[in-house]
C-alpha positions as a printed Julia matrix, in Angstrom:
323×3 Matrix{Float64}:
 -88.52    39.48   47.17
 -87.71    42.24   44.75
 -84.98    43.43   47.08
 -83.38    39.99   47.12
 -83.33    39.85   43.35
 -81.7     43.25   43.16
 -79.06    42.23   45.67
 -78.25    39.07   43.66
 -77.77    41.1    40.5
 -75.55    43.55   42.3
 -73.42    40.65   43.64
 -73.08    39.26   40.1
 -71.89    42.62   38.84
 -69.28    43.08   41.58
 -66.52    40.69   40.16
 -66.88    42.14   36.72
 -66.55    45.6    37.99
 -63.51    44.64   40.08
 -61.64    43.15   37.07
 -62.51    46.15   35.03
 -61.23    48.43   37.7
 -57.96    46.49   37.85
 -57.55    46.56   34.09
 -58.13    50.27   34.1
 -55.08    50.72   36.27
 -51.9     51.85   34.45
 -49.7     49.1    35.88
 -52.11    46.26   35.0
 -51.04    45.66   31.42
 -47.34    45.93   32.29
 -47.75    43.39   35.04
 -49.5     41.0    32.65
 -46.73    41.36   30.06
 -44.0     40.8    32.63
 -45.71    37.72   34.02
 -46.2     36.23   30.54
 -42.57    36.89   29.61
 -41.38    35.28   32.83
 -43.43    32.17   32.1
 -42.11    31.92   28.51
 -38.48    32.41   29.6
 -38.82    29.79   32.32
 -40.22    27.29   29.84
 -37.43    28.0    27.34
 -34.79    27.64   30.03
 -36.16    24.27   31.11
 -36.25    23.0    27.5
 -32.67    24.15   26.85
 -31.39    22.4    29.95
 -33.08    19.17   28.91
 -31.46    19.34   25.42
 -28.02    20.06   26.9
 -28.28    17.11   29.26
 -29.22    14.71   26.43
 -26.38    15.99   24.21
 -23.9     15.66   27.07
 -24.96    12.06   27.69
 -24.52    11.26   23.97
 -21.01    12.73   23.93
 -19.98    10.74   26.98
 -21.28     7.53   25.43
 -19.44     8.16   22.15
 -16.26     9.0    24.06
 -16.48     5.74   25.99
 -17.08     3.81   22.78
 -14.16     5.53   21.07
 -11.76     4.43   23.8
 -12.13     0.81   22.71
 -10.98     1.55   19.17
  -8.2      4.05   19.8
  -5.26     1.62   19.73
  -5.97    -0.89   16.92
  -7.46     1.63   14.49
  -4.27     1.85   12.41
  -3.94    -1.93   12.02
  -7.59    -2.51   11.16
  -7.67     0.24    8.53
  -4.35    -0.81    6.97
  -5.91    -3.96    5.53
  -8.45    -1.82    3.66
  -5.95     0.79    2.44
  -4.82     0.95   -1.16
  -1.11     0.21   -1.52
   0.82     3.28   -2.72
   4.29     3.85   -4.1
   6.67     5.07   -1.35
   7.13     8.47   -3.02
   5.17    11.72   -2.98
   4.9     12.03   -6.78
   4.89     8.65   -8.52
   4.53    10.26  -11.96
   8.01    11.8   -11.69
   9.66     8.59  -10.49
  11.49     5.91  -12.48
  12.31     2.3   -11.66
  16.04     1.69  -11.88
  15.81    -2.05  -11.37
  12.82    -4.35  -11.52
  11.8     -7.23   -9.25
  13.31   -10.62  -10.2
  10.38   -12.71  -11.4
  10.97   -16.44  -11.87
   8.18   -16.51  -14.48
   9.63   -13.66  -16.57
  11.62   -14.15  -19.77
  15.38   -14.55  -19.74
  16.13   -10.95  -20.69
  13.92    -9.53  -17.93
  15.53   -11.84  -15.4
  19.02   -10.71  -16.42
  18.04    -7.07  -15.99
  16.68    -7.81  -12.51
  20.0     -9.2   -11.24
  22.2     -7.15   -8.91
  25.94    -7.59   -9.41
  28.11    -7.05   -6.33
  31.44    -8.49   -5.2
  31.67   -10.73   -8.29
  28.31   -12.24   -7.51
  24.82   -11.91   -8.97
  21.91   -11.49   -6.59
  18.22   -11.6    -7.4
  16.51    -8.27   -6.76
  13.84    -8.85   -4.08
  12.09    -5.52   -4.66
  12.1     -2.51   -6.95
  14.6      0.38   -6.92
  12.83     3.73   -7.29
  14.5      7.04   -8.12
  13.44    10.46   -9.38
  13.82    11.48  -13.02
  16.13    14.34  -12.04
  18.24    12.09   -9.81
  17.67    14.25   -6.73
  16.86    13.06   -3.23
  13.24    12.77   -2.07
  11.15    11.83    0.95
  10.36     8.16    1.38
   6.68     7.72    2.32
   5.0      4.82    4.12
   3.22     2.7     1.55
   0.75     1.4     4.16
  -0.13     2.21    7.74
   1.5     -0.05   10.3
   3.99    -0.49   13.12
   7.75     0.03   12.77
   9.46    -3.23   13.75
  13.05    -2.67   12.57
  15.41     0.27   12.04
  18.9     -0.81   11.04
  22.06     1.01    9.96
  23.67    -0.92    7.13
  26.2      0.57    4.73
  25.84    -2.33    2.28
  22.05    -2.04    1.99
  21.99     1.69    2.66
  20.09     1.44    6.01
  16.75    -0.25    6.52
  13.29     0.53    7.87
  10.75    -2.27    8.25
   7.02    -1.73    8.84
   4.7     -4.58    9.82
   1.04    -4.8     8.76
  -1.79    -7.32    9.08
  -1.77   -10.97    7.93
   2.03   -11.29    7.96
   2.57    -8.49    5.41
   5.76    -6.42    5.79
   7.03    -3.46    3.77
  10.78    -2.74    3.69
  12.55     0.47    2.73
  16.29     0.23    2.04
  18.93     2.67    0.77
  17.55     5.43    3.01
  19.05     8.08    5.28
  17.81    10.65    7.8
  15.43     8.1     9.29
  12.52     9.84   11.06
  10.96     6.88   12.9
  11.98     4.41   15.58
  11.04     0.85   16.53
   7.57     0.76   18.06
   6.28     3.84   16.26
   2.93     3.72   14.47
   3.05     5.27   11.03
   0.22     6.29    8.76
   0.08     5.83    5.02
   1.89     8.7     3.28
   3.92     9.66    6.35
   7.56    10.52    5.66
   9.76     7.93    7.34
  13.19     8.69    5.77
  15.02    10.25    2.84
  16.24     8.42   -0.26
  19.97     7.63   -0.28
  22.55     5.31   -1.79
  23.78     1.77   -1.17
  26.96    -0.14   -1.9
  25.12    -3.16   -3.28
  23.48    -1.12   -6.05
  25.61     1.95   -6.66
  24.5      2.25  -10.29
  20.97     3.15   -9.15
  22.27     6.38   -7.57
  19.93     8.12   -5.11
  17.0      5.78   -4.73
  14.9      3.71   -2.36
  14.77    -0.06   -2.48
  11.12    -1.0    -1.8
   9.95    -4.52   -0.9
   6.65    -6.18   -0.02
   6.91    -9.48    1.83
   4.24   -11.97    2.87
   5.36   -14.48    5.5
   8.97   -13.47    4.64
   8.47   -14.26    0.93
   9.3    -11.37   -1.41
   6.53   -10.32   -3.81
   6.59    -8.01   -6.79
   5.38    -4.61   -5.46
   4.13    -3.55   -8.9
   1.59    -6.4    -8.81
  -0.16    -4.79   -5.81
   0.25    -1.03   -6.26
  -3.16     0.7    -6.32
  -4.77    -2.44   -4.88
  -6.04    -3.09   -1.37
  -3.69    -4.79    1.05
  -6.14    -7.68    1.3
  -5.24    -8.52   -2.33
  -1.87    -9.79   -1.08
  -3.56   -12.42    1.06
  -5.83   -13.47   -1.81
  -2.91   -13.75   -4.24
  -0.8    -15.9    -1.91
  -3.75   -18.21   -1.23
  -4.29   -18.63   -4.96
  -0.62   -19.53   -5.46
  -0.81   -22.07   -2.65
  -3.85   -23.69   -4.24
  -2.0    -24.03   -7.57
   0.97   -25.75   -5.95
  -1.17   -28.23   -4.03
  -2.85   -30.42   -6.67
  -3.0    -33.95   -5.23
  -6.23   -34.63   -7.12
  -4.46   -34.43  -10.49
  -1.69   -36.78   -9.38
  -4.24   -39.2    -8.05
  -6.05   -39.26  -11.38
  -2.81   -40.23  -13.13
  -2.31   -43.05  -10.69
  -5.87   -44.18  -11.13
  -5.2    -44.75  -14.82
  -3.03   -47.77  -13.94
  -5.26   -49.72  -11.62
  -4.84   -53.33  -10.54
  -8.37   -53.97  -11.77
  -7.19   -53.67  -15.36
  -4.34   -56.11  -14.74
  -6.76   -58.49  -13.13
  -9.02   -58.33  -16.14
  -6.06   -59.25  -18.37
  -5.33   -62.31  -16.27
  -8.98   -63.2   -16.25
  -8.81   -63.58  -20.0
  -6.53   -66.63  -19.54
  -8.58   -68.66  -17.1
  -7.98   -72.29  -16.14
 -11.55   -73.03  -17.14
 -10.74   -72.31  -20.77
  -7.61   -74.47  -20.65
  -9.53   -77.29  -19.05
 -12.15   -77.23  -21.77
  -9.46   -77.44  -24.45
  -7.91   -80.45  -22.69
 -11.26   -82.14  -22.44
 -11.75   -81.74  -26.17
  -8.41   -83.43  -27.02
  -8.44   -86.2   -24.39
 -11.55   -88.41  -24.97
 -10.15   -91.98  -24.79
 -12.19   -92.7   -21.76
 -15.37   -92.9   -23.78
 -13.85   -95.28  -26.42
 -12.2    -97.55  -23.86
 -15.39   -97.78  -21.96
 -17.3    -98.85  -25.09
 -14.66  -101.41  -26.0
 -14.44  -102.82  -22.52
 -18.19  -103.06  -22.45
 -18.22  -105.01  -25.72
 -15.51  -107.38  -24.52
 -17.23  -108.05  -21.24
 -20.5   -108.73  -22.99
 -18.72  -111.15  -25.38
 -19.94  -109.53  -28.57
 -18.02  -108.33  -31.58
 -18.56  -105.17  -33.43
 -21.53  -106.59  -35.37
 -23.25  -107.78  -32.21
 -22.59  -111.58  -32.7
 -21.79  -113.82  -29.75
 -18.94  -116.35  -30.37
 -20.31  -118.9   -27.93
 -23.57  -119.3   -29.81
 -21.84  -119.94  -33.18
 -19.77  -122.85  -31.71
 -22.81  -124.55  -30.26
 -24.71  -124.48  -33.57
 -21.78  -126.11  -35.4
 -21.52  -128.97  -32.88
 -25.24  -129.67  -33.15
 -25.05  -129.91  -36.94
 -22.21  -132.45  -36.69
 -24.2   -134.65  -34.38
 -27.12  -134.7   -36.77
 -24.96  -135.72  -39.67
 -23.43  -138.66  -37.68
 -26.81  -139.91  -36.65
 -28.01  -139.97  -40.24
 -24.98  -141.91  -41.36
 -25.58  -144.56  -38.75
Protein backbone atom coordinates (compact mmCIF):
# COMPACT_ATOMS: atom_id res chain seq x y z
CA UNK A 1 0.00 0.00 0.00
CA UNK A 2 2.83 2.32 0.83
CA UNK A 3 4.44 1.49 -2.49
CA UNK A 4 1.29 2.44 -4.37
CA UNK A 5 1.12 5.79 -2.63
CA UNK A 6 4.73 6.50 -3.49
CA UNK A 7 4.14 5.61 -7.12
CA UNK A 8 1.13 7.97 -7.30
CA UNK A 9 3.18 10.83 -5.93
CA UNK A 10 5.96 10.15 -8.38
CA UNK A 11 3.42 10.17 -11.26
CA UNK A 12 2.07 13.53 -10.06
CA UNK A 13 5.56 14.98 -10.03
CA UNK A 14 6.43 13.77 -13.54
CA UNK A 15 4.48 16.48 -15.58
CA UNK A 16 5.83 19.24 -13.43
CA UNK A 17 9.31 18.06 -13.85
CA UNK A 18 8.84 17.72 -17.62
CA UNK A 19 7.63 21.34 -18.01
CA UNK A 20 10.44 22.53 -15.87
CA UNK A 21 12.91 20.63 -17.94
CA UNK A 22 11.49 22.19 -21.12
CA UNK A 23 11.60 25.68 -19.67
CA UNK A 24 15.17 25.15 -18.66
CA UNK A 25 16.10 24.65 -22.28
CA UNK A 26 17.69 27.68 -24.03
CA UNK A 27 15.31 27.64 -26.99
CA UNK A 28 12.13 27.47 -24.87
CA UNK A 29 11.67 31.16 -24.17
CA UNK A 30 12.51 32.12 -27.76
CA UNK A 31 9.95 29.68 -29.06
CA UNK A 32 7.31 31.11 -26.73
CA UNK A 33 8.06 34.68 -27.85
CA UNK A 34 7.95 33.74 -31.52
CA UNK A 35 4.65 31.91 -31.12
CA UNK A 36 3.08 34.84 -29.24
CA UNK A 37 4.28 37.33 -31.86
CA UNK A 38 2.88 35.17 -34.64
CA UNK A 39 -0.51 35.04 -32.95
CA UNK A 40 -0.57 38.84 -32.41
CA UNK A 41 0.47 39.57 -36.01
CA UNK A 42 -2.15 37.18 -37.38
CA UNK A 43 -4.86 38.87 -35.32
CA UNK A 44 -3.75 42.34 -36.45
CA UNK A 45 -3.68 41.25 -40.08
CA UNK A 46 -7.21 39.87 -39.86
CA UNK A 47 -8.51 43.08 -38.24
CA UNK A 48 -6.84 45.27 -40.88
CA UNK A 49 -8.35 43.27 -43.71
CA UNK A 50 -11.80 43.60 -42.19
CA UNK A 51 -11.41 47.42 -41.91
CA UNK A 52 -10.17 47.70 -45.50
CA UNK A 53 -13.11 45.70 -46.81
CA UNK A 54 -15.65 47.89 -44.97
CA UNK A 55 -13.97 51.10 -46.19
CA UNK A 56 -13.90 49.79 -49.75
CA UNK A 57 -17.61 48.98 -49.63
CA UNK A 58 -18.36 52.50 -48.35
CA UNK A 59 -16.38 54.11 -51.17
CA UNK A 60 -18.16 52.04 -53.79
CA UNK A 61 -21.55 52.99 -52.36
CA UNK A 62 -20.67 56.71 -52.31
CA UNK A 63 -19.35 56.48 -55.87
CA UNK A 64 -22.58 54.90 -57.04
CA UNK A 65 -24.61 57.56 -55.26
CA UNK A 66 -22.47 60.33 -56.74
CA UNK A 67 -23.18 59.14 -60.28
CA UNK A 68 -26.82 60.16 -59.93
CA UNK A 69 -25.94 63.76 -59.13
CA UNK A 70 -23.05 64.36 -61.51
CA UNK A 71 -25.00 65.97 -64.35
CA UNK A 72 -27.61 68.27 -62.75
CA UNK A 73 -25.37 69.54 -59.95
CA UNK A 74 -24.68 72.86 -61.69
CA UNK A 75 -28.37 73.60 -62.31
CA UNK A 76 -29.50 72.67 -58.81
CA UNK A 77 -26.82 74.77 -57.11
CA UNK A 78 -27.37 77.77 -59.39
CA UNK A 79 -30.72 78.51 -57.78
CA UNK A 80 -29.01 78.81 -54.39
CA UNK A 81 -26.06 80.89 -55.61
CA UNK A 82 -25.76 84.58 -54.86
CA UNK A 83 -25.92 86.70 -58.01
CA UNK A 84 -22.61 88.47 -58.69
CA UNK A 85 -21.53 91.28 -60.96
CA UNK A 86 -19.95 89.91 -64.18
CA UNK A 87 -16.52 91.37 -63.31
CA UNK A 88 -13.61 90.20 -61.18
CA UNK A 89 -13.38 93.39 -59.10
CA UNK A 90 -16.73 95.13 -58.72
CA UNK A 91 -15.22 97.88 -56.55
CA UNK A 92 -13.17 99.18 -59.48
CA UNK A 93 -16.08 99.12 -61.93
CA UNK A 94 -18.47 101.91 -62.94
CA UNK A 95 -21.90 101.81 -64.53
CA UNK A 96 -21.94 103.81 -67.75
CA UNK A 97 -25.68 103.51 -68.30
CA UNK A 98 -28.40 102.37 -65.95
CA UNK A 99 -31.38 100.09 -66.54
CA UNK A 100 -34.51 101.85 -67.86
CA UNK A 101 -37.03 101.66 -65.03
CA UNK A 102 -40.63 102.60 -65.83
CA UNK A 103 -41.15 103.57 -62.17
CA UNK A 104 -38.13 105.91 -62.04
CA UNK A 105 -38.34 109.70 -62.31
CA UNK A 106 -38.16 111.48 -65.65
CA UNK A 107 -34.49 112.42 -65.35
CA UNK A 108 -33.40 108.86 -64.55
CA UNK A 109 -35.43 107.55 -67.47
CA UNK A 110 -33.78 110.03 -69.86
CA UNK A 111 -30.33 108.95 -68.72
CA UNK A 112 -31.25 105.30 -69.30
CA UNK A 113 -32.11 105.84 -72.98
CA UNK A 114 -29.73 104.69 -75.72
CA UNK A 115 -29.59 106.93 -78.79
CA UNK A 116 -28.71 105.22 -82.07
CA UNK A 117 -29.62 105.90 -85.70
CA UNK A 118 -31.82 108.87 -84.72
CA UNK A 119 -33.82 106.69 -82.39
CA UNK A 120 -34.03 106.30 -78.62
CA UNK A 121 -34.04 102.81 -77.17
CA UNK A 122 -34.72 101.78 -73.59
CA UNK A 123 -31.68 100.19 -71.96
CA UNK A 124 -32.64 96.61 -71.01
CA UNK A 125 -29.62 96.08 -68.75
CA UNK A 126 -26.65 97.89 -67.25
CA UNK A 127 -23.42 98.86 -69.04
CA UNK A 128 -20.38 98.13 -66.87
CA UNK A 129 -16.87 99.43 -67.47
CA UNK A 130 -13.65 99.81 -65.48
CA UNK A 131 -12.62 103.12 -63.94
CA UNK A 132 -9.43 103.17 -66.02
CA UNK A 133 -11.32 102.35 -69.22
CA UNK A 134 -9.24 99.23 -69.90
CA UNK A 135 -10.52 95.85 -71.03
CA UNK A 136 -11.34 93.14 -68.48
CA UNK A 137 -12.56 89.56 -68.24
CA UNK A 138 -16.30 89.05 -68.25
CA UNK A 139 -17.30 86.52 -65.58
CA UNK A 140 -20.40 84.33 -65.38
CA UNK A 141 -22.79 85.88 -62.90
CA UNK A 142 -24.43 82.51 -62.17
CA UNK A 143 -23.73 78.89 -63.01
CA UNK A 144 -25.70 77.57 -65.95
CA UNK A 145 -25.73 76.29 -69.52
CA UNK A 146 -24.66 78.34 -72.55
CA UNK A 147 -27.60 78.50 -74.94
CA UNK A 148 -26.52 81.20 -77.42
CA UNK A 149 -23.26 82.59 -78.81
CA UNK A 150 -23.80 85.19 -81.51
CA UNK A 151 -21.54 87.51 -83.49
CA UNK A 152 -23.22 90.89 -83.80
CA UNK A 153 -21.38 94.10 -84.65
CA UNK A 154 -24.32 96.26 -83.56
CA UNK A 155 -24.62 94.72 -80.10
CA UNK A 156 -20.93 93.85 -79.85
CA UNK A 157 -21.43 90.03 -79.84
CA UNK A 158 -23.61 88.11 -77.42
CA UNK A 159 -23.35 85.24 -74.94
CA UNK A 160 -26.50 83.89 -73.30
CA UNK A 161 -26.53 81.56 -70.27
CA UNK A 162 -29.69 79.80 -69.12
CA UNK A 163 -30.48 79.01 -65.46
CA UNK A 164 -33.39 77.55 -63.51
CA UNK A 165 -37.01 78.82 -63.48
CA UNK A 166 -36.75 80.61 -66.83
CA UNK A 167 -33.92 82.92 -65.70
CA UNK A 168 -31.38 83.96 -68.37
CA UNK A 169 -28.28 86.14 -68.10
CA UNK A 170 -27.00 87.94 -71.22
CA UNK A 171 -23.57 89.41 -71.86
CA UNK A 172 -23.25 91.80 -74.81
CA UNK A 173 -20.43 94.00 -76.16
CA UNK A 174 -17.90 91.20 -75.65
CA UNK A 175 -15.04 89.74 -77.68
CA UNK A 176 -12.66 86.77 -77.45
CA UNK A 177 -15.54 84.50 -76.44
CA UNK A 178 -14.24 81.46 -74.53
CA UNK A 179 -17.40 79.30 -74.45
CA UNK A 180 -19.66 77.59 -76.96
CA UNK A 181 -23.31 76.54 -77.08
CA UNK A 182 -23.91 73.57 -74.82
CA UNK A 183 -21.08 74.34 -72.41
CA UNK A 184 -21.73 74.33 -68.67
CA UNK A 185 -20.20 77.31 -66.92
CA UNK A 186 -19.64 77.89 -63.24
CA UNK A 187 -20.14 81.15 -61.39
CA UNK A 188 -17.05 83.34 -61.74
CA UNK A 189 -15.77 81.54 -64.84
CA UNK A 190 -14.37 83.81 -67.55
CA UNK A 191 -16.58 83.55 -70.62
CA UNK A 192 -15.33 86.50 -72.74
CA UNK A 193 -13.52 89.84 -72.71
CA UNK A 194 -15.18 93.26 -72.55
CA UNK A 195 -15.39 95.08 -75.88
CA UNK A 196 -17.30 97.78 -77.72
CA UNK A 197 -20.61 98.06 -79.56
CA UNK A 198 -22.02 100.33 -82.24
CA UNK A 199 -25.29 100.87 -80.40
CA UNK A 200 -23.55 102.39 -77.37
CA UNK A 201 -20.20 103.74 -78.51
CA UNK A 202 -20.09 106.38 -75.78
CA UNK A 203 -19.73 103.65 -73.13
CA UNK A 204 -16.33 102.66 -74.57
CA UNK A 205 -14.94 99.29 -73.48
CA UNK A 206 -17.71 97.72 -71.43
CA UNK A 207 -20.04 94.77 -71.02
CA UNK A 208 -23.80 95.07 -71.37
CA UNK A 209 -25.27 92.80 -68.65
CA UNK A 210 -28.92 91.70 -68.55
CA UNK A 211 -31.06 89.47 -66.34
CA UNK A 212 -34.27 88.18 -67.90
CA UNK A 213 -37.12 86.18 -66.42
CA UNK A 214 -39.42 84.56 -68.99
CA UNK A 215 -37.88 86.95 -71.57
CA UNK A 216 -38.76 90.02 -69.47
CA UNK A 217 -35.80 92.28 -68.69
CA UNK A 218 -35.19 93.01 -64.99
CA UNK A 219 -32.92 95.52 -63.30
CA UNK A 220 -29.74 93.55 -62.42
CA UNK A 221 -28.91 95.91 -59.55
CA UNK A 222 -32.11 94.81 -57.78
CA UNK A 223 -30.76 91.25 -57.47
CA UNK A 224 -26.98 91.59 -57.09
CA UNK A 225 -25.80 89.91 -53.87
CA UNK A 226 -29.13 88.09 -53.59
CA UNK A 227 -29.94 84.45 -54.25
CA UNK A 228 -31.24 83.55 -57.68
CA UNK A 229 -34.47 82.36 -56.07
CA UNK A 230 -35.20 86.03 -55.23
CA UNK A 231 -35.93 86.61 -58.93
CA UNK A 232 -38.76 84.10 -58.84
CA UNK A 233 -40.16 85.62 -55.65
CA UNK A 234 -40.02 89.16 -57.06
CA UNK A 235 -41.81 88.24 -60.30
CA UNK A 236 -44.54 86.40 -58.38
CA UNK A 237 -45.06 89.45 -56.19
CA UNK A 238 -45.40 91.69 -59.26
CA UNK A 239 -47.91 89.30 -60.78
CA UNK A 240 -49.99 89.36 -57.60
CA UNK A 241 -50.07 93.19 -57.67
CA UNK A 242 -51.31 93.28 -61.25
CA UNK A 243 -54.07 90.74 -60.66
CA UNK A 244 -56.51 92.41 -58.23
CA UNK A 245 -60.01 91.30 -59.28
CA UNK A 246 -61.19 91.49 -55.67
CA UNK A 247 -60.74 95.28 -55.56
CA UNK A 248 -62.64 95.76 -58.82
CA UNK A 249 -65.41 93.55 -57.57
CA UNK A 250 -65.77 95.62 -54.42
CA UNK A 251 -66.25 98.75 -56.53
CA UNK A 252 -68.94 97.03 -58.52
CA UNK A 253 -70.60 95.81 -55.37
CA UNK A 254 -71.09 99.40 -54.27
CA UNK A 255 -73.74 99.85 -56.99
CA UNK A 256 -75.99 96.89 -56.42
CA UNK A 257 -79.48 96.38 -57.80
CA UNK A 258 -80.66 95.83 -54.24
CA UNK A 259 -80.22 99.53 -53.50
CA UNK A 260 -82.19 100.49 -56.61
CA UNK A 261 -84.90 98.09 -55.61
CA UNK A 262 -85.10 99.66 -52.18
CA UNK A 263 -85.58 103.07 -53.81
CA UNK A 264 -88.48 101.78 -55.87
CA UNK A 265 -89.91 100.08 -52.83
CA UNK A 266 -90.29 103.49 -51.24
CA UNK A 267 -92.95 104.36 -53.85
CA UNK A 268 -95.25 101.39 -53.52
CA UNK A 269 -98.74 101.06 -55.00
CA UNK A 270 -100.02 100.30 -51.53
CA UNK A 271 -99.22 103.83 -50.39
CA UNK A 272 -100.88 105.35 -53.47
CA UNK A 273 -103.94 103.22 -52.95
CA UNK A 274 -104.30 104.36 -49.37
CA UNK A 275 -104.12 108.00 -50.45
CA UNK A 276 -106.85 107.39 -53.05
CA UNK A 277 -109.03 105.69 -50.49
CA UNK A 278 -108.73 108.71 -48.23
CA UNK A 279 -109.90 111.15 -50.96
CA UNK A 280 -112.63 109.00 -52.56
CA UNK A 281 -115.29 108.19 -49.89
CA UNK A 282 -118.60 108.93 -51.68
CA UNK A 283 -119.60 105.35 -51.45
CA UNK A 284 -120.30 105.63 -47.76
CA UNK A 285 -122.44 108.83 -48.14
CA UNK A 286 -124.41 107.51 -51.11
CA UNK A 287 -125.11 104.34 -49.27
CA UNK A 288 -126.47 106.26 -46.27
CA UNK A 289 -128.61 108.48 -48.48
CA UNK A 290 -129.95 105.62 -50.52
CA UNK A 291 -130.75 103.80 -47.34
CA UNK A 292 -132.71 106.79 -46.02
CA UNK A 293 -134.63 107.17 -49.27
CA UNK A 294 -135.53 103.52 -49.42
CA UNK A 295 -136.72 103.56 -45.85
CA UNK A 296 -138.85 106.66 -46.59
CA UNK A 297 -137.46 108.77 -43.78
CA UNK A 298 -136.01 112.24 -43.85
CA UNK A 299 -132.98 113.41 -42.06
CA UNK A 300 -134.85 113.81 -38.75
CA UNK A 301 -136.27 110.30 -38.93
CA UNK A 302 -139.92 111.29 -39.79
CA UNK A 303 -141.99 109.22 -42.20
CA UNK A 304 -144.06 111.28 -44.73
CA UNK A 305 -146.77 108.66 -45.05
CA UNK A 306 -147.68 108.79 -41.38
CA UNK A 307 -148.08 112.61 -41.36
CA UNK A 308 -150.62 112.49 -44.25
CA UNK A 309 -152.75 109.89 -42.54
CA UNK A 310 -153.00 111.89 -39.30
CA UNK A 311 -154.18 114.99 -41.20
CA UNK A 312 -156.95 113.10 -43.02
CA UNK A 313 -158.20 111.62 -39.75
CA UNK A 314 -158.45 115.05 -38.15
CA UNK A 315 -160.52 116.34 -41.08
CA UNK A 316 -162.98 113.51 -40.76
CA UNK A 317 -163.49 114.23 -37.08
CA UNK A 318 -164.19 117.87 -37.71
CA UNK A 319 -166.85 117.04 -40.40
CA UNK A 320 -168.59 114.63 -38.12
CA UNK A 321 -168.86 117.21 -35.38
CA UNK A 322 -170.33 119.76 -37.74
CA UNK A 323 -173.02 117.35 -38.83
